[in-house]
All heavy atoms as atom14 arrays in JSON, in Angstrom:
{
  "sequence": "MCSTGGPIDVELDEGLKGKKYRCNDCGAVFEAVGRHPVCPSCQSENVTEV",
  "atom14_mask": [
    [1, 1, 1, 1, 1, 1, 1, 1, 0, 0, 0, 0, 0, 0],
    [1, 1, 1, 1, 1, 1, 0, 0, 0, 0, 0, 0, 0, 0],
    [1, 1, 1, 1, 1, 1, 0, 0, 0, 0, 0, 0, 0, 0],
    [1, 1, 1, 1, 1, 1, 1, 0, 0, 0, 0, 0, 0, 0],
    [1, 1, 1, 1, 0, 0, 0, 0, 0, 0, 0, 0, 0, 0],
    [1, 1, 1, 1, 0, 0, 0, 0, 0, 0, 0, 0, 0, 0],
    [1, 1, 1, 1, 1, 1, 1, 0, 0, 0, 0, 0, 0, 0],
    [1, 1, 1, 1, 1, 1, 1, 1, 0, 0, 0, 0, 0, 0],
    [1, 1, 1, 1, 1, 1, 1, 1, 0, 0, 0, 0, 0, 0],
    [1, 1, 1, 1, 1, 1, 1, 0, 0, 0, 0, 0, 0, 0],
    [1, 1, 1, 1, 1, 1, 1, 1, 1, 0, 0, 0, 0, 0],
    [1, 1, 1, 1, 1, 1, 1, 1, 0, 0, 0, 0, 0, 0],
    [1, 1, 1, 1, 1, 1, 1, 1, 0, 0, 0, 0, 0, 0],
    [1, 1, 1, 1, 1, 1, 1, 1, 1, 0, 0, 0, 0, 0],
    [1, 1, 1, 1, 0, 0, 0, 0, 0, 0, 0, 0, 0, 0],
    [1, 1, 1, 1, 1, 1, 1, 1, 0, 0, 0, 0, 0, 0],
    [1, 1, 1, 1, 1, 1, 1, 1, 1, 0, 0, 0, 0, 0],
    [1, 1, 1, 1, 0, 0, 0, 0, 0, 0, 0, 0, 0, 0],
    [1, 1, 1, 1, 1, 1, 1, 1, 1, 0, 0, 0, 0, 0],
    [1, 1, 1, 1, 1, 1, 1, 1, 1, 0, 0, 0, 0, 0],
    [1, 1, 1, 1, 1, 1, 1, 1, 1, 1, 1, 1, 0, 0],
    [1, 1, 1, 1, 1, 1, 1, 1, 1, 1, 1, 0, 0, 0],
    [1, 1, 1, 1, 1, 1, 0, 0, 0, 0, 0, 0, 0, 0],
    [1, 1, 1, 1, 1, 1, 1, 1, 0, 0, 0, 0, 0, 0],
    [1, 1, 1, 1, 1, 1, 1, 1, 0, 0, 0, 0, 0, 0],
    [1, 1, 1, 1, 1, 1, 0, 0, 0, 0, 0, 0, 0, 0],
    [1, 1, 1, 1, 0, 0, 0, 0, 0, 0, 0, 0, 0, 0],
    [1, 1, 1, 1, 1, 0, 0, 0, 0, 0, 0, 0, 0, 0],
    [1, 1, 1, 1, 1, 1, 1, 0, 0, 0, 0, 0, 0, 0],
    [1, 1, 1, 1, 1, 1, 1, 1, 1, 1, 1, 0, 0, 0],
    [1, 1, 1, 1, 1, 1, 1, 1, 1, 0, 0, 0, 0, 0],
    [1, 1, 1, 1, 1, 0, 0, 0, 0, 0, 0, 0, 0, 0],
    [1, 1, 1, 1, 1, 1, 1, 0, 0, 0, 0, 0, 0, 0],
    [1, 1, 1, 1, 0, 0, 0, 0, 0, 0, 0, 0, 0, 0],
    [1, 1, 1, 1, 1, 1, 1, 1, 1, 1, 1, 0, 0, 0],
    [1, 1, 1, 1, 1, 1, 1, 1, 1, 1, 0, 0, 0, 0],
    [1, 1, 1, 1, 1, 1, 1, 0, 0, 0, 0, 0, 0, 0],
    [1, 1, 1, 1, 1, 1, 1, 0, 0, 0, 0, 0, 0, 0],
    [1, 1, 1, 1, 1, 1, 0, 0, 0, 0, 0, 0, 0, 0],
    [1, 1, 1, 1, 1, 1, 1, 0, 0, 0, 0, 0, 0, 0],
    [1, 1, 1, 1, 1, 1, 0, 0, 0, 0, 0, 0, 0, 0],
    [1, 1, 1, 1, 1, 1, 0, 0, 0, 0, 0, 0, 0, 0],
    [1, 1, 1, 1, 1, 1, 1, 1, 1, 0, 0, 0, 0, 0],
    [1, 1, 1, 1, 1, 1, 0, 0, 0, 0, 0, 0, 0, 0],
    [1, 1, 1, 1, 1, 1, 1, 1, 1, 0, 0, 0, 0, 0],
    [1, 1, 1, 1, 1, 1, 1, 1, 0, 0, 0, 0, 0, 0],
    [1, 1, 1, 1, 1, 1, 1, 0, 0, 0, 0, 0, 0, 0],
    [1, 1, 1, 1, 1, 1, 1, 0, 0, 0, 0, 0, 0, 0],
    [1, 1, 1, 1, 1, 1, 1, 1, 1, 0, 0, 0, 0, 0],
    [1, 1, 1, 1, 1, 1, 1, 0, 0, 0, 0, 0, 0, 0]
  ],
  "atom14_positions": [
    [[-3.48, 10.37, 14.63], [-3.57, 10.6, 13.2], [-4.97, 10.25, 12.74], [-5.58, 9.32, 13.18], [-2.53, 9.73, 12.48], [-2.62, 9.93, 11.0], [-1.54, 8.93, 9.94], [-0.2, 8.46, 10.89], [0.0, 0.0, 0.0], [0.0, 0.0, 0.0], [0.0, 0.0, 0.0], [0.0, 0.0, 0.0], [0.0, 0.0, 0.0], [0.0, 0.0, 0.0]],
    [[-5.48, 11.03, 11.85], [-6.82, 10.82, 11.33], [-6.74, 10.74, 9.8], [-5.96, 11.43, 9.18], [-7.71, 11.97, 11.74], [-9.4, 11.77, 11.22], [0.0, 0.0, 0.0], [0.0, 0.0, 0.0], [0.0, 0.0, 0.0], [0.0, 0.0, 0.0], [0.0, 0.0, 0.0], [0.0, 0.0, 0.0], [0.0, 0.0, 0.0], [0.0, 0.0, 0.0]],
    [[-7.55, 9.88, 9.22], [-7.57, 9.74, 7.77], [-9.01, 9.65, 7.3], [-9.86, 9.05, 7.95], [-6.8, 8.48, 7.36], [-6.89, 8.31, 5.97], [0.0, 0.0, 0.0], [0.0, 0.0, 0.0], [0.0, 0.0, 0.0], [0.0, 0.0, 0.0], [0.0, 0.0, 0.0], [0.0, 0.0, 0.0], [0.0, 0.0, 0.0], [0.0, 0.0, 0.0]],
    [[-9.29, 10.24, 6.16], [-10.64, 10.19, 5.63], [-10.73, 9.29, 4.41], [-11.65, 9.38, 3.63], [-11.12, 11.6, 5.24], [-10.21, 12.13, 4.28], [-11.2, 12.5, 6.44], [0.0, 0.0, 0.0], [0.0, 0.0, 0.0], [0.0, 0.0, 0.0], [0.0, 0.0, 0.0], [0.0, 0.0, 0.0], [0.0, 0.0, 0.0], [0.0, 0.0, 0.0]],
    [[-9.77, 8.42, 4.23], [-9.78, 7.5, 3.1], [-8.54, 7.68, 2.27], [-7.79, 8.62, 2.44], [0.0, 0.0, 0.0], [0.0, 0.0, 0.0], [0.0, 0.0, 0.0], [0.0, 0.0, 0.0], [0.0, 0.0, 0.0], [0.0, 0.0, 0.0], [0.0, 0.0, 0.0], [0.0, 0.0, 0.0], [0.0, 0.0, 0.0], [0.0, 0.0, 0.0]],
    [[-8.28, 6.73, 1.4], [-7.09, 6.8, 0.56], [-5.88, 6.31, 1.31], [-5.94, 5.94, 2.47], [0.0, 0.0, 0.0], [0.0, 0.0, 0.0], [0.0, 0.0, 0.0], [0.0, 0.0, 0.0], [0.0, 0.0, 0.0], [0.0, 0.0, 0.0], [0.0, 0.0, 0.0], [0.0, 0.0, 0.0], [0.0, 0.0, 0.0], [0.0, 0.0, 0.0]],
    [[-4.74, 6.29, 0.64], [-3.53, 5.78, 1.26], [-3.02, 6.71, 2.34], [-3.24, 7.91, 2.3], [-2.55, 5.7, 0.1], [-3.04, 6.71, -0.87], [-4.54, 6.73, -0.72], [0.0, 0.0, 0.0], [0.0, 0.0, 0.0], [0.0, 0.0, 0.0], [0.0, 0.0, 0.0], [0.0, 0.0, 0.0], [0.0, 0.0, 0.0], [0.0, 0.0, 0.0]],
    [[-2.35, 6.13, 3.31], [-1.74, 6.89, 4.38], [-0.26, 6.99, 4.07], [0.4, 5.99, 3.85], [-1.96, 6.22, 5.74], [-3.45, 6.12, 6.03], [-1.24, 6.97, 6.83], [-3.78, 5.31, 7.25], [0.0, 0.0, 0.0], [0.0, 0.0, 0.0], [0.0, 0.0, 0.0], [0.0, 0.0, 0.0], [0.0, 0.0, 0.0], [0.0, 0.0, 0.0]],
    [[0.27, 8.21, 4.05], [1.66, 8.42, 3.68], [2.51, 8.5, 4.94], [2.79, 9.58, 5.44], [1.78, 9.71, 2.87], [3.18, 9.91, 2.35], [3.91, 8.92, 2.23], [3.54, 11.06, 2.07], [0.0, 0.0, 0.0], [0.0, 0.0, 0.0], [0.0, 0.0, 0.0], [0.0, 0.0, 0.0], [0.0, 0.0, 0.0], [0.0, 0.0, 0.0]],
    [[2.89, 7.35, 5.49], [3.72, 7.3, 6.69], [4.85, 6.31, 6.45], [4.74, 5.38, 5.67], [2.93, 6.87, 7.94], [1.86, 7.89, 8.27], [2.34, 5.5, 7.78], [0.0, 0.0, 0.0], [0.0, 0.0, 0.0], [0.0, 0.0, 0.0], [0.0, 0.0, 0.0], [0.0, 0.0, 0.0], [0.0, 0.0, 0.0], [0.0, 0.0, 0.0]],
    [[5.96, 6.56, 7.12], [7.07, 5.62, 7.08], [6.77, 4.49, 8.06], [6.26, 4.72, 9.14], [8.37, 6.32, 7.49], [8.79, 7.4, 6.53], [9.23, 6.83, 5.2], [9.82, 5.73, 5.18], [8.98, 7.48, 4.17], [0.0, 0.0, 0.0], [0.0, 0.0, 0.0], [0.0, 0.0, 0.0], [0.0, 0.0, 0.0], [0.0, 0.0, 0.0]],
    [[7.08, 3.26, 7.66], [6.86, 2.13, 8.54], [8.0, 2.05, 9.54], [9.16, 2.15, 9.17], [6.79, 0.82, 7.74], [5.64, 0.75, 6.73], [5.74, -0.54, 5.94], [4.31, 0.82, 7.44], [0.0, 0.0, 0.0], [0.0, 0.0, 0.0], [0.0, 0.0, 0.0], [0.0, 0.0, 0.0], [0.0, 0.0, 0.0], [0.0, 0.0, 0.0]],
    [[7.65, 1.88, 10.82], [8.68, 1.67, 11.83], [9.35, 0.33, 11.58], [8.79, -0.57, 10.97], [8.06, 1.67, 13.23], [7.53, 3.03, 13.63], [8.06, 4.03, 13.11], [6.61, 3.07, 14.45], [0.0, 0.0, 0.0], [0.0, 0.0, 0.0], [0.0, 0.0, 0.0], [0.0, 0.0, 0.0], [0.0, 0.0, 0.0], [0.0, 0.0, 0.0]],
    [[10.58, 0.19, 12.09], [11.3, -1.06, 11.9], [10.56, -2.24, 12.51], [10.67, -3.34, 12.03], [12.69, -0.94, 12.5], [13.58, -0.01, 11.7], [14.98, 0.03, 12.26], [15.38, -0.93, 12.93], [15.66, 1.03, 12.03], [0.0, 0.0, 0.0], [0.0, 0.0, 0.0], [0.0, 0.0, 0.0], [0.0, 0.0, 0.0], [0.0, 0.0, 0.0]],
    [[9.79, -2.04, 13.57], [9.06, -3.13, 14.22], [7.78, -3.51, 13.51], [7.23, -4.57, 13.73], [0.0, 0.0, 0.0], [0.0, 0.0, 0.0], [0.0, 0.0, 0.0], [0.0, 0.0, 0.0], [0.0, 0.0, 0.0], [0.0, 0.0, 0.0], [0.0, 0.0, 0.0], [0.0, 0.0, 0.0], [0.0, 0.0, 0.0], [0.0, 0.0, 0.0]],
    [[7.31, -2.67, 12.63], [6.06, -2.92, 11.9], [6.4, -3.32, 10.48], [6.91, -2.53, 9.71], [5.19, -1.67, 11.91], [3.85, -1.75, 11.2], [2.98, -2.82, 11.86], [3.17, -0.41, 11.25], [0.0, 0.0, 0.0], [0.0, 0.0, 0.0], [0.0, 0.0, 0.0], [0.0, 0.0, 0.0], [0.0, 0.0, 0.0], [0.0, 0.0, 0.0]],
    [[6.11, -4.57, 10.14], [6.44, -5.07, 8.81], [5.21, -5.01, 7.91], [4.16, -5.55, 8.25], [6.92, -6.53, 8.89], [8.22, -6.69, 9.63], [9.36, -6.22, 8.77], [10.67, -6.48, 9.5], [11.81, -6.06, 8.74], [0.0, 0.0, 0.0], [0.0, 0.0, 0.0], [0.0, 0.0, 0.0], [0.0, 0.0, 0.0], [0.0, 0.0, 0.0]],
    [[5.36, -4.38, 6.78], [4.31, -4.36, 5.8], [4.5, -5.53, 4.84], [5.55, -6.14, 4.79], [0.0, 0.0, 0.0], [0.0, 0.0, 0.0], [0.0, 0.0, 0.0], [0.0, 0.0, 0.0], [0.0, 0.0, 0.0], [0.0, 0.0, 0.0], [0.0, 0.0, 0.0], [0.0, 0.0, 0.0], [0.0, 0.0, 0.0], [0.0, 0.0, 0.0]],
    [[3.47, -5.83, 4.1], [3.56, -6.86, 3.05], [3.89, -6.17, 1.74], [3.53, -5.02, 1.52], [2.24, -7.6, 2.94], [1.91, -8.41, 4.16], [0.6, -9.13, 3.98], [0.25, -9.91, 5.22], [-1.08, -10.53, 5.11], [0.0, 0.0, 0.0], [0.0, 0.0, 0.0], [0.0, 0.0, 0.0], [0.0, 0.0, 0.0], [0.0, 0.0, 0.0]],
    [[4.58, -6.9, 0.87], [4.99, -6.35, -0.41], [3.9, -6.66, -1.45], [3.43, -7.79, -1.54], [6.31, -6.97, -0.85], [7.06, -6.17, -1.85], [8.46, -6.71, -1.99], [9.31, -5.77, -2.8], [10.7, -6.21, -2.86], [0.0, 0.0, 0.0], [0.0, 0.0, 0.0], [0.0, 0.0, 0.0], [0.0, 0.0, 0.0], [0.0, 0.0, 0.0]],
    [[3.52, -5.66, -2.22], [2.47, -5.8, -3.23], [2.94, -5.27, -4.57], [3.81, -4.4, -4.64], [1.22, -5.01, -2.82], [0.54, -5.54, -1.59], [0.85, -5.05, -0.33], [-0.43, -6.54, -1.69], [0.23, -5.54, 0.81], [-1.06, -7.03, -0.56], [-0.73, -6.52, 0.68], [-1.34, -7.02, 1.81], [0.0, 0.0, 0.0], [0.0, 0.0, 0.0]],
    [[2.34, -5.79, -5.64], [2.56, -5.27, -6.99], [1.21, -4.83, -7.54], [0.22, -5.55, -7.47], [3.13, -6.35, -7.9], [3.35, -5.84, -9.34], [3.87, -6.94, -10.27], [4.97, -7.68, -9.73], [6.26, -7.34, -9.82], [6.59, -6.25, -10.48], [7.19, -8.07, -9.29], [0.0, 0.0, 0.0], [0.0, 0.0, 0.0], [0.0, 0.0, 0.0]],
    [[1.19, -3.64, -8.1], [-0.04, -3.11, -8.71], [-0.25, -3.78, -10.06], [0.65, -3.82, -10.89], [0.07, -1.6, -8.87], [-1.38, -0.88, -9.67], [0.0, 0.0, 0.0], [0.0, 0.0, 0.0], [0.0, 0.0, 0.0], [0.0, 0.0, 0.0], [0.0, 0.0, 0.0], [0.0, 0.0, 0.0], [0.0, 0.0, 0.0], [0.0, 0.0, 0.0]],
    [[-1.43, -4.33, -10.28], [-1.74, -5.0, -11.54], [-2.09, -4.02, -12.66], [-2.19, -4.41, -13.82], [-2.89, -5.99, -11.35], [-2.51, -7.11, -10.41], [-1.41, -7.64, -10.48], [-3.4, -7.45, -9.5], [0.0, 0.0, 0.0], [0.0, 0.0, 0.0], [0.0, 0.0, 0.0], [0.0, 0.0, 0.0], [0.0, 0.0, 0.0], [0.0, 0.0, 0.0]],
    [[-2.24, -2.74, -12.32], [-2.56, -1.74, -13.33], [-1.32, -0.99, -13.82], [-1.12, -0.84, -15.01], [-3.59, -0.75, -12.79], [-4.95, -1.4, -12.6], [-5.24, -2.39, -13.31], [-5.72, -0.92, -11.75], [0.0, 0.0, 0.0], [0.0, 0.0, 0.0], [0.0, 0.0, 0.0], [0.0, 0.0, 0.0], [0.0, 0.0, 0.0], [0.0, 0.0, 0.0]],
    [[-0.47, -0.53, -12.88], [0.7, 0.26, -13.31], [2.03, -0.46, -13.08], [3.07, 0.03, -13.53], [0.71, 1.62, -12.61], [1.17, 1.56, -10.87], [0.0, 0.0, 0.0], [0.0, 0.0, 0.0], [0.0, 0.0, 0.0], [0.0, 0.0, 0.0], [0.0, 0.0, 0.0], [0.0, 0.0, 0.0], [0.0, 0.0, 0.0], [0.0, 0.0, 0.0]],
    [[2.03, -1.58, -12.36], [3.26, -2.35, -12.16], [4.12, -1.9, -10.99], [5.18, -2.47, -10.75], [0.0, 0.0, 0.0], [0.0, 0.0, 0.0], [0.0, 0.0, 0.0], [0.0, 0.0, 0.0], [0.0, 0.0, 0.0], [0.0, 0.0, 0.0], [0.0, 0.0, 0.0], [0.0, 0.0, 0.0], [0.0, 0.0, 0.0], [0.0, 0.0, 0.0]],
    [[3.7, -0.91, -10.24], [4.48, -0.43, -9.1], [4.55, -1.5, -8.02], [3.6, -2.25, -7.81], [3.85, 0.85, -8.53], [0.0, 0.0, 0.0], [0.0, 0.0, 0.0], [0.0, 0.0, 0.0], [0.0, 0.0, 0.0], [0.0, 0.0, 0.0], [0.0, 0.0, 0.0], [0.0, 0.0, 0.0], [0.0, 0.0, 0.0], [0.0, 0.0, 0.0]],
    [[5.69, -1.6, -7.35], [5.87, -2.51, -6.22], [6.01, -1.64, -4.98], [6.77, -0.68, -4.98], [7.1, -3.41, -6.42], [7.33, -4.29, -5.22], [6.94, -4.25, -7.69], [0.0, 0.0, 0.0], [0.0, 0.0, 0.0], [0.0, 0.0, 0.0], [0.0, 0.0, 0.0], [0.0, 0.0, 0.0], [0.0, 0.0, 0.0], [0.0, 0.0, 0.0]],
    [[5.28, -1.99, -3.94], [5.28, -1.17, -2.73], [4.98, -2.03, -1.52], [4.54, -3.16, -1.65], [4.24, -0.04, -2.86], [2.85, -0.54, -3.08], [1.98, -0.68, -2.01], [2.41, -0.89, -4.34], [0.68, -1.15, -2.2], [1.11, -1.36, -4.56], [0.25, -1.49, -3.48], [0.0, 0.0, 0.0], [0.0, 0.0, 0.0], [0.0, 0.0, 0.0]],
    [[5.25, -1.5, -0.33], [4.89, -2.16, 0.91], [3.69, -1.46, 1.51], [3.58, -0.24, 1.43], [6.05, -2.12, 1.91], [7.13, -3.1, 1.59], [8.16, -3.23, 2.7], [7.86, -2.84, 3.85], [9.25, -3.71, 2.42], [0.0, 0.0, 0.0], [0.0, 0.0, 0.0], [0.0, 0.0, 0.0], [0.0, 0.0, 0.0], [0.0, 0.0, 0.0]],
    [[2.8, -2.27, 2.1], [1.62, -1.69, 2.72], [1.19, -2.56, 3.89], [1.55, -3.73, 3.97], [0.48, -1.59, 1.7], [0.0, 0.0, 0.0], [0.0, 0.0, 0.0], [0.0, 0.0, 0.0], [0.0, 0.0, 0.0], [0.0, 0.0, 0.0], [0.0, 0.0, 0.0], [0.0, 0.0, 0.0], [0.0, 0.0, 0.0], [0.0, 0.0, 0.0]],
    [[0.41, -1.98, 4.77], [-0.2, -2.72, 5.87], [-1.71, -2.56, 5.73], [-2.2, -1.65, 5.07], [0.26, -2.19, 7.24], [1.73, -2.46, 7.44], [-0.04, -0.73, 7.4], [0.0, 0.0, 0.0], [0.0, 0.0, 0.0], [0.0, 0.0, 0.0], [0.0, 0.0, 0.0], [0.0, 0.0, 0.0], [0.0, 0.0, 0.0], [0.0, 0.0, 0.0]],
    [[-2.45, -3.48, 6.31], [-3.9, -3.39, 6.25], [-4.5, -4.41, 5.32], [-3.79, -5.12, 4.61], [0.0, 0.0, 0.0], [0.0, 0.0, 0.0], [0.0, 0.0, 0.0], [0.0, 0.0, 0.0], [0.0, 0.0, 0.0], [0.0, 0.0, 0.0], [0.0, 0.0, 0.0], [0.0, 0.0, 0.0], [0.0, 0.0, 0.0], [0.0, 0.0, 0.0]],
    [[-5.82, -4.48, 5.32], [-6.53, -5.49, 4.53], [-6.77, -5.09, 3.09], [-6.97, -5.94, 2.23], [-7.88, -5.79, 5.19], [-7.74, -6.46, 6.51], [-9.09, -6.77, 7.06], [-8.94, -7.44, 8.36], [-9.94, -7.89, 9.06], [-11.16, -7.73, 8.62], [-9.73, -8.47, 10.21], [0.0, 0.0, 0.0], [0.0, 0.0, 0.0], [0.0, 0.0, 0.0]],
    [[-6.83, -3.8, 2.81], [-7.16, -3.32, 1.47], [-6.1, -2.33, 1.0], [-6.34, -1.13, 0.99], [-8.55, -2.68, 1.46], [-9.62, -3.59, 1.97], [-10.06, -4.68, 1.27], [-10.29, -3.6, 3.15], [-10.99, -5.31, 1.97], [-11.14, -4.69, 3.13], [0.0, 0.0, 0.0], [0.0, 0.0, 0.0], [0.0, 0.0, 0.0], [0.0, 0.0, 0.0]],
    [[-4.93, -2.84, 0.59], [-3.87, -1.92, 0.15], [-4.25, -1.22, -1.15], [-4.97, -1.76, -1.99], [-2.67, -2.85, -0.06], [-3.26, -4.18, -0.3], [-4.54, -4.24, 0.49], [0.0, 0.0, 0.0], [0.0, 0.0, 0.0], [0.0, 0.0, 0.0], [0.0, 0.0, 0.0], [0.0, 0.0, 0.0], [0.0, 0.0, 0.0], [0.0, 0.0, 0.0]],
    [[-3.76, 0.0, -1.27], [-4.0, 0.82, -2.46], [-2.65, 1.24, -3.02], [-1.76, 1.64, -2.28], [-4.83, 2.08, -2.09], [-5.01, 2.98, -3.3], [-6.19, 1.67, -1.53], [0.0, 0.0, 0.0], [0.0, 0.0, 0.0], [0.0, 0.0, 0.0], [0.0, 0.0, 0.0], [0.0, 0.0, 0.0], [0.0, 0.0, 0.0], [0.0, 0.0, 0.0]],
    [[-2.5, 1.15, -4.33], [-1.25, 1.53, -4.98], [-0.99, 3.02, -4.73], [-1.84, 3.86, -5.02], [-1.34, 1.26, -6.47], [0.12, 1.84, -7.38], [0.0, 0.0, 0.0], [0.0, 0.0, 0.0], [0.0, 0.0, 0.0], [0.0, 0.0, 0.0], [0.0, 0.0, 0.0], [0.0, 0.0, 0.0], [0.0, 0.0, 0.0], [0.0, 0.0, 0.0]],
    [[0.2, 3.36, -4.21], [0.5, 4.78, -3.96], [0.75, 5.56, -5.25], [0.7, 6.79, -5.25], [1.77, 4.73, -3.1], [2.39, 3.42, -3.41], [1.27, 2.48, -3.74], [0.0, 0.0, 0.0], [0.0, 0.0, 0.0], [0.0, 0.0, 0.0], [0.0, 0.0, 0.0], [0.0, 0.0, 0.0], [0.0, 0.0, 0.0], [0.0, 0.0, 0.0]],
    [[1.01, 4.88, -6.37], [1.29, 5.58, -7.63], [0.02, 5.94, -8.39], [-0.11, 7.05, -8.87], [2.18, 4.71, -8.53], [3.43, 4.52, -7.93], [0.0, 0.0, 0.0], [0.0, 0.0, 0.0], [0.0, 0.0, 0.0], [0.0, 0.0, 0.0], [0.0, 0.0, 0.0], [0.0, 0.0, 0.0], [0.0, 0.0, 0.0], [0.0, 0.0, 0.0]],
    [[-0.91, 4.96, -8.51], [-2.1, 5.23, -9.35], [-3.41, 5.08, -8.58], [-4.48, 5.19, -9.17], [-2.09, 4.3, -10.56], [-2.39, 2.56, -10.17], [0.0, 0.0, 0.0], [0.0, 0.0, 0.0], [0.0, 0.0, 0.0], [0.0, 0.0, 0.0], [0.0, 0.0, 0.0], [0.0, 0.0, 0.0], [0.0, 0.0, 0.0], [0.0, 0.0, 0.0]],
    [[-3.34, 4.82, -7.27], [-4.51, 4.71, -6.4], [-5.4, 3.5, -6.72], [-6.53, 3.43, -6.28], [-5.37, 5.99, -6.45], [-4.59, 7.26, -6.3], [-3.74, 7.3, -5.04], [-4.21, 6.94, -3.98], [-2.48, 7.68, -5.17], [0.0, 0.0, 0.0], [0.0, 0.0, 0.0], [0.0, 0.0, 0.0], [0.0, 0.0, 0.0], [0.0, 0.0, 0.0]],
    [[-4.89, 2.51, -7.48], [-5.66, 1.33, -7.81], [-5.71, 0.37, -6.63], [-4.77, 0.24, -5.87], [-5.02, 0.61, -9.0], [-5.67, -0.63, -9.24], [0.0, 0.0, 0.0], [0.0, 0.0, 0.0], [0.0, 0.0, 0.0], [0.0, 0.0, 0.0], [0.0, 0.0, 0.0], [0.0, 0.0, 0.0], [0.0, 0.0, 0.0], [0.0, 0.0, 0.0]],
    [[-6.83, -0.32, -6.49], [-6.97, -1.37, -5.48], [-6.71, -2.74, -6.1], [-6.82, -3.76, -5.42], [-8.37, -1.31, -4.86], [-8.61, -0.04, -4.08], [-10.0, 0.02, -3.47], [-10.77, -0.95, -3.62], [-10.32, 1.05, -2.86], [0.0, 0.0, 0.0], [0.0, 0.0, 0.0], [0.0, 0.0, 0.0], [0.0, 0.0, 0.0], [0.0, 0.0, 0.0]],
    [[-6.38, -2.78, -7.38], [-6.1, -4.03, -8.11], [-4.63, -4.4, -7.89], [-3.78, -4.16, -8.74], [-6.41, -3.82, -9.59], [-6.22, -5.1, -10.38], [-6.16, -6.19, -9.84], [-6.14, -4.96, -11.7], [0.0, 0.0, 0.0], [0.0, 0.0, 0.0], [0.0, 0.0, 0.0], [0.0, 0.0, 0.0], [0.0, 0.0, 0.0], [0.0, 0.0, 0.0]],
    [[-4.33, -4.97, -6.7], [-2.96, -5.3, -6.33], [-2.86, -6.77, -5.93], [-3.84, -7.39, -5.53], [-2.46, -4.4, -5.19], [-2.48, -2.94, -5.61], [-3.26, -4.6, -3.92], [0.0, 0.0, 0.0], [0.0, 0.0, 0.0], [0.0, 0.0, 0.0], [0.0, 0.0, 0.0], [0.0, 0.0, 0.0], [0.0, 0.0, 0.0], [0.0, 0.0, 0.0]],
    [[-1.66, -7.32, -6.05], [-1.4, -8.71, -5.69], [-0.21, -8.75, -4.74], [0.79, -8.08, -4.98], [-1.05, -9.53, -6.96], [-2.13, -9.42, -7.88], [-0.81, -10.99, -6.62], [0.0, 0.0, 0.0], [0.0, 0.0, 0.0], [0.0, 0.0, 0.0], [0.0, 0.0, 0.0], [0.0, 0.0, 0.0], [0.0, 0.0, 0.0], [0.0, 0.0, 0.0]],
    [[-0.33, -9.56, -3.69], [0.79, -9.72, -2.76], [1.9, -10.49, -3.47], [1.65, -11.48, -4.13], [0.33, -10.47, -1.51], [1.4, -10.51, -0.44], [0.9, -11.18, 0.83], [-0.33, -11.28, 1.04], [1.75, -11.62, 1.62], [0.0, 0.0, 0.0], [0.0, 0.0, 0.0], [0.0, 0.0, 0.0], [0.0, 0.0, 0.0], [0.0, 0.0, 0.0]],
    [[3.14, -10.03, -3.32], [4.28, -10.71, -3.94], [5.22, -11.26, -2.89], [5.16, -10.91, -1.76], [5.08, -9.81, -4.9], [4.23, -9.46, -6.09], [5.57, -8.56, -4.22], [0.0, 0.0, 0.0], [0.0, 0.0, 0.0], [0.0, 0.0, 0.0], [0.0, 0.0, 0.0], [0.0, 0.0, 0.0], [0.0, 0.0, 0.0], [0.0, 0.0, 0.0]]
  ]
}
């Protein structure tokens, strides 16, 4: 898989646990992996781990 930036739209395998985040701009709660999660709803990087 190749990506040129932005969020990756993949389902997490059961063995791979993502961290839960809340977007500080739109309030969406989502799971993500990686060091710099991006909100899938509004593309904001202003997120907090919950």
